[in-house]
N, C-alpha and C positions, 0 to 999 in steps of 0.2 A: 935795570928793573925799575918800573915806575909805580907799581901798585902799592898802596898802603895796605898793611895787614892788620886786621883786628882779630884777636883770638879769644875764644871762650873756653876757660878752664873751669873745673868743678872741684869741690872739696871731696866729692864721692861720686861713684857711678849713680846715675838716676837723679842727679841734682837739678837737671834741666838744661844741660849743655846743648843737646840736639835741637830742641825747639827754639831756644834763644838764638842759636846760630842761624836757624831757618828764618826767624823773624828779622835778624839783622840783614840777611841777604836781601829780603824784600824791601826793607827800609832803605838801604843804599841804592838798590835798583830803581826805586821810585824817585831818587834824586837825579835820575838821568845818567848815572854812572854805569860803567861796564864792570860787572861783579862776577866773581867766581867763588865757589865753595871749595874747601879742602879739608881733608882729615888724613893724616899720613898713614895711620893704621887703625882699622876698625875690627872688632871681634863681634861678629853677628851672623846668624843664619838667615837674616832678612837681606836679600840681595835683589838687584835689578839689572836688567840687560841694558847696556849703554854702548856708545861707540867704543869699540875696542875690547869688549868683553863684559865683565860684571863688576859692580861696586856695591857697597853697602846701601841699603834703602835710604838711610838718613841723608847721605850725601846726594843721592838721586833727587830727593825732595828739596834739599837745599839748593841744588843747581836750578831746579824749576822755579823756586822762589826768587833766585837771582836773575831769572829770565835768560839763563844760559843753557847751552846744549850740554847735557851731562856727558862726561867722558872719564876714562879710567884714571887720568891724572888727578882727579878730584878725590879719589880714595885709592892710591896706588898699591896699598897692602891691605888685603882683606883676609881675616882668619875666620874660617867657618868650622866651629866646633863639631867634631864627630863623636867624641867621648870626653870624659873629664880631663884626660891627659893627652888628647890628640886633636889636632885641627888640620883641615885642608887649607893650604896656603894658596892664595890667589894674588899674584904679583902682576901689576899693570893689566888687570882684567883676565889673566890666564892662569890656570892651575899649574903650580910648580911642584912636581913630585919630589925633587931634590930638596927644596926648601921645607916641604912638609916633613921630611925626615930629619931635619936638623934640630939641635937643641935651641930653645927659645932665645937665649942671650946671643949665641953666635949668629943666629939667623937675623936678628934685628940689626946688628952692626954690619952685616954683609949687605943688607938691602938699603942702608941709609943713603948711599950716593944716588940711587934711583929715586928714593923718596924726595930728596932735596932737589933733584933735577926736575921732577914733576912740579914741585912748588915754584921753582924758579921760572919754568916755562909759563905757568899761569900768571905770575907777576909781570912777565914781559908783555902779556896780552891784555891785561885788565887794569882798571883804575883802583879797584879794591878787591882783596881776597879775604874772605871771612873764614877763619880757621877754627875747627873744633878740636879740643883736646880729648883725652880718654881717661876715665877713672879719675885719679887725683895726680897732680904733678909732684906731690910730696910723698910718694911711695919710695921711701929712701932705700929699700932693698932693691929697687929696680932702676934707681936714678942713673947709674952709670951706663945702663944699656937702653935708656929711654930714647925712643925715636918718634914719639907722638906728642909729647908735651913741651918741656922747656928747651929741648934741643931744637925743636921746630921754632919756638918763640924767639930764641936767640938768633937762629939762622935768618929769620925774616924780620928781625927788629920789630916784632909785633907788639901792639898795644893791647894788653890783656885785661879781660874782665874775669873775676873769680866769683862763681855763682854757688850758692848753697841752698839746700832745701830746709827752710826753717820749720816746716811742718814736722820734721823728724825730731826736732829738739837739738840743742847743743850747737846752734848755728854759729854763734859768735866764737865759740871755742874751735869749731871747724875752720872758720876763716882765719883766726889768729894762728892756730897750729899749722895750717898749711903754709901761710906766709912765713912763719918763723923757721920752718924746716928748709926753706929754700935758701940757697947761697945769695949774697948781696946782689950780684949782677942779674939774677933772675927775679928777685923781689922788685928790682927797679922797673921791671916791665909791667907790673900790675898797676893798672890805672884806676880800678874801682872794684868795690865789692857789690854783689847783687844778692838780695834776699828774695828767694823764690818761694811761692806757695804759702804766702802769709794769710792768715785768717784774723779778722778783727780790726781793731783801731791802731793804725800805724803810730799814733802819738805815744802809745804805751811802750814803744821800743826805746825811747829815750831813758837814760843817757847813753845806752850801749853803743850806738853808732859813733858818737863823738869820742867816747872812751877808746873805741877800737881805732879810730883815726889818730888819736893821740899816741897810741902804742905803735902804730905802723906807718903813719903818714899817708894812709890810703883812705879815701872817702867811701862811704856807702852811697852809691849813685842811683840805686833803684830798690824799691820795695814792691815786688810783683804780687798782686793778690792771687789767692787760689783760683784756678781756672781749669775745671775738669773738662769741659766740652769745647776746646778750641778747634777740634776737627782734624788736627794733624795726626797721622798714624803714630802709634806708640813708638817711642825711641828704642833703637837697638833691639835687644832681645827681651825687653821687659813689656809685659802686657798688663792691662788693667783688669783685675779680677772682679771688680764690682759689676753687677748686672743692673742695667738701667734700660728703660724704654721711654720714648717720647710719646706721651699719651697712653691710652688704654692698649694693653698688649693684645695683639691679634696673631702674632706668630713668634714662637720661641725657637731659636737656632742654637744648637749645642755644638761647639767646635771642640774636638778632642785635643786636649793640651798635653800631648806626650812630651817626654824630656827633650827631644831634639827637633821640636816643631820648627818649621822654617816658613818664611814669608808670611808670617801672621799679620803683617801690616795690611795685606790685601783685604782683610775683613773689616777694616775701619769704616768703610761706607755703610755697613750694616748697622753700626751704632747710630747712624744718622737717619735711618729710614723710620718714619713714624709707625709706631705700633710694633716694631721688631725688638725683641729682647734677645741680646747676645749673651750666651753663657759659655765660659771656658770650663770644659768638663774633664775632670780627672778620675771620677768614680761613676759607677752606674747610677747612683742617686742624683748626680748632677744632670743626668739626661732625662730625669723624670719630667713628663709633660712636654718634651721637645717635639716640635713639628718636623724639624729637620735635624739630622745628625751629620756633621761635616767632618771628614777625615782630611786634614790639611796636609801641606807638604812636610817633608821630613828630611833632615840631613843624614839620618841613619835609619833607613826604612826597616830593615830586618830587626834591629835592636828596639825600635819603637813599637814594632808589631809584637815583639815578645813582651814588652811592658804592657801593651794594651791587653794582652791575654792574662797577664798576672793580675791586672785590676778587674778582670771579668768583663771588660768592655767589649770583647769580641762577641760574647753572648748578648750583650745589650744591643749592639749594632744589628746582629742577626735577627733578634726578636723584633726590633723596631721595623726592619724591612719586611719580615714575615707578616706583620700586622698592617702593612701598607704604608708605613711611614717613609718619608723621603730620606734618602741617603745620598750624599755627594762626596766623592773623593777627588782631591786635587793633587796631581803629580804623585808624590809618594803615597798619598791617600788612594789614588787610583790603583797603584801597584799593590797596595795591601788588599784591595777588594778582589783581586784575582785569585787564581788557584795556587800560584807558586812564584817565588823569586829565585832566579838562577843567576849565580855570580861566578863565572869562570875566571875572572881576573882579580878577585879579592877586593872589589870596590866597596861592597856593602854587606854582603852575606847572603847565604841561602836560607830560605824559609818557606814553609807552607803559608799560603794566603788565607783570607777569610772565606773564600769560595762563594762570594756573592756575584761575581762576574766570571764567565768561562774564559779567562784570559791568563796568559803567562808572560812574565817580565824577565828579560835577560839584561844584565848590566853590562854595558860596553865600556871599554877603557876610555874612549873619548867622550867628552861632555857636550851635550847639545845646549847652546846658549844663543838665543835669537828672539827677536820680536816676531810675533805671529798675528795674522788676522785671518779669521775663518768664519764660515757661515754654518750654523747648525742645520742638519737635515731634519727630517720628520721625527719628532719625539712623541712618546705616549705617556699616559699616566701623570705622575706628579710633576714631571718636567716638560709637559706638552707646550707650555707657554713659550719655551725657547725655540720652538720649531720655526725655521726660516730666519732666525735672528743672527745678524752678523756681530762678531765680537772681536775686539783687539786686546792683546795681552802679550805675554812673554813666556818662554820656555827656559828652564834650567834643570837638566836631568841627565843622568847616565843611563837610565833604564830605557829599554825599547819594548813596547808591549804589543802583543798580537793575540789572535785567537789561540786557545789551547788546542793543539793538533788532534789529540784523541777525542776530546769533547766535541770539536767541530765535526770530526768524522762520524760521530754518533748523532749529529744533528743538533747539539746544544751550542747555539751560537749567540754571541753578544751582537747587538745592533750597533754598527759604526755610525755615530751621529755627527762626528767631525772628521774631515778628510785626513788621510795619512796617519791613522791610528791616534789622533789627538783626543777623541772622545768616544765613549762606549756607554750603551744602556742595556739593562737586562730586559728579558722578554716581557716581564710583568710591568715594567715601566717605572718602578720606584727607585731604582739604583742607577746613578749616573756617575761616571768617572771621566775626568778630563786631565790633560796635561797642561792646559792653558791657565797660567796664573793671571790674576787681575780681572777675572770676570766681573766682580762686583764693583770694579772701578769704571766699568763701561756703562754709560747712561742708558744705552739701548737694552742691556741686560736687566738693569734695575727697573726700567719702565715695563719690560715684559713680565718680570716676576712679581713686582710689587705695585705697578701702576703709578710710580712716583719717581721723582728725582731727588738728589741730595745736593747740598752746597758743593760747588766746584772747588778744586784746589786753588784756583785763582782767588776765590772769595776767602778761603782759609788763610792764604798767605797774606792778603791785604789786612785781614783781621788781626793777624799776629803783629804786623808792622804797626797798625794803629794802637795796639795794646802797649807795645814798648814805647812808642812815641808819647803816649799818655803818662806812663808811670816812671820813665827815667827822668832824672833831674834835667832841667832845660840846658841845652847846649852840649851835653855829655856825648851823645852819639855823633854829633858833627865834629867835636873835638878829637875823637878817636881817629879820624881820618884827616885831620888838619896836617898839612905838610910841615908846619912849624913845630919845633921840638916842644 
């Protein structure tokens, strides 16, 4: 195995591991090195279709930043939460019902050989593997069954960075406490501390970094300023609640943020469209003044539909559509817009739909996971700009949706606007439902709907690499992959 391994650990979830890992992938790729991304286990309902199945979205973007072809080895274990105490387990890209039914600790130890084998294979094929940890490596209640943090670091002899979010407060205590709770052989792998999301004058941090180094022997190698608009989709399952727009607001898009929302990262481009204000809506009041209401994907469609009704958002969506407002449903959102959810295999649950499209969805035991390219047919009303537009995206769903038989017999038909049941529009034209994830990541769709384009991912990745090159201490990033000890 020839690859040097650099690992990004965090003092907490949300400390900045995912974006820093992405930045490192592009930094090393720009040195002419062959780079791969890796995260042994990810818990997220943001997933992407790759060679071999599906992986977490964060690792998908990290692979693209590394200029590598994403594949299932880069995130061999993906946990997709379906409830507070239950997750669907995806191993090497494929759903495993047996692992999904196992207790967490027993499952982790059982899959470790496959996680290690995936990392070993990537090391054999690359010069550098940039590894992301999960949560904190110092969760001492979980340490014995850890398969994503220090077990990986030791297996790969990784040189580790420990990042903390200083904007939360308590950053130096987080760093020292994390280091202190690790056993000596694991502490020895930590090469540097990183302070993320710092506001103000960095000289005011003194003498804390030096005191921390005196206590631990580990230097603080970077102070990264607060940077809200780096352009990378939000990490893992965390989204940014703040509403912003570039310039004067010309269109407000409210995305319903139900508890098991999935693939929310596909809406990142809307944050970058001039004049568009993106709102994550949990109450009817959040939808006030919205031009569009979007029902996104869901990992538990029936449960999220019940939540939506509890909040009164079903009436909000119906009223918005009745007044001519545009409504878009994506995947699970499309299923909610129909008349009924039918679940003969116990996949998701039975439920009445919102009744805005004369469709019925039945959940199949097998999951559809694939890349898809399709061309819209003729659309009317609010979505007419998409007529004839080709779009590339991906599908991840158990449900299969078709015309409601009784309603179709009575002449109440939805207009099929994408082939193979991928997209439907109501007769009045304001309600559109699609199975195709990633619409707003396609420049052809953005141009049709908004008459504009947004920065490409390549631009975003290069911006991240420039940022860390500027703010890390000189020589640190190159030392992390230096073959000398």
